[in-house]
Structures are given as structure tokens and as C-alpha cells.
N, C-alpha and C positions, 0 to 999 in steps of 0.2 A: 641094556638100554643104550640108545645112541646119544652121543654128545650133542649139545646144542650147536647148530650151525653146520652139522654134517650134511644134512640134506641140501643146504644152500651151496655148500662146496661141490657136491655132486652135480647139482643143477648148473653151476658155473662151468665145471669141467665139460658137461654135455654141450653147453652152448658154445664154448671155445672149440670143441671138437667139430661141431657142425660148421662153424665159420672156417676152420681149417680144411674141411672137405670141400668148401666153396672156393678154396684157393688162397685164403689168407695165410700169412705166416703166423706162427704162434704169437709173436709180439704184436703184429697188426691186429690179430683177433682180440688180444687183451686190451689194446688201446681202443679199438672200436666198441667193445663191450663197455668199457669205462665211459666213453663218450655217450653211449646210449643210456647208461645208468645215471649220469650226471645231467642229462638233457641238454644243457648249454654250458660250455666250460672253456677255460683258457688252457694254454699249454702248461702254465704254472700249476693250475688246479689238478690237471691230469698227472703231472710229474709228482706232485706231493702225494696224491692218493695211491699211486702205483710204485713209488720209490724208484722211478726211472729217471735218468738225467733229462734235462730239458732238450739237449741236443738230440738225444735218441728219440724223444717224442716228436720233435720237429721233423726228423727224417721219416718216421712212420706216418705222420700226418701228411707229409708231402706225397707219399705213396698212395694213401687213401684218397687224397684230393685229386691226384692225377687219374685215378681209376673212376672218379665220379661217385665214390661211395659216401663221402661226406662233403659238406659244403662249408665254406668259411663266411662268417658274418663279421661285421666290424662295428664296434661301438667305440669310437675313438677314445683312447689310443690303443685299445686292445682288440685282438681278433678272437672270435668265439667259434667253436665247432659243434 
């Protein structure tokens, strides 16, 4: 019998691998997937859910923004992705 969550883990790995085939780095794929999962989020929310540093998230988001993959919205004083 499979453990609970195993199929979700396999699905996540498949989605990340698909993004990597499209040219995303592993970390970019993880952040992009997290943004899609959270719908609208701040860097702090992404950082807490992924256990990545905020500095690392900002760098990855800058890459995704420059490629036009994500957009930035602002609800003063925070930015949302």
C-alpha cells in the first residue's frame, strides 16, 4: 500500500521536470510552481513555504520577471507575484 502523499510527490516531480525541460533551473521551477500554487504571494510567503532565503527568492524572481514568466503587482507596501 502506498503512503499518503506519495502520488502528490510524484506529480510535483513530474511538473518540476516539465518546467526544467522548458529551460527553468531547478530552483526557478520550484519557485514558479510555488507561486502558481499560492496564486498571489509575497517573497516572504514563498520563502517560508519553501525554506529558501529571501535573498535567494528575490534573485530567482528577478530571473522569472526578466523572462516575462511572472508579473509583479503592488499593494502598497508589498509586492505580489
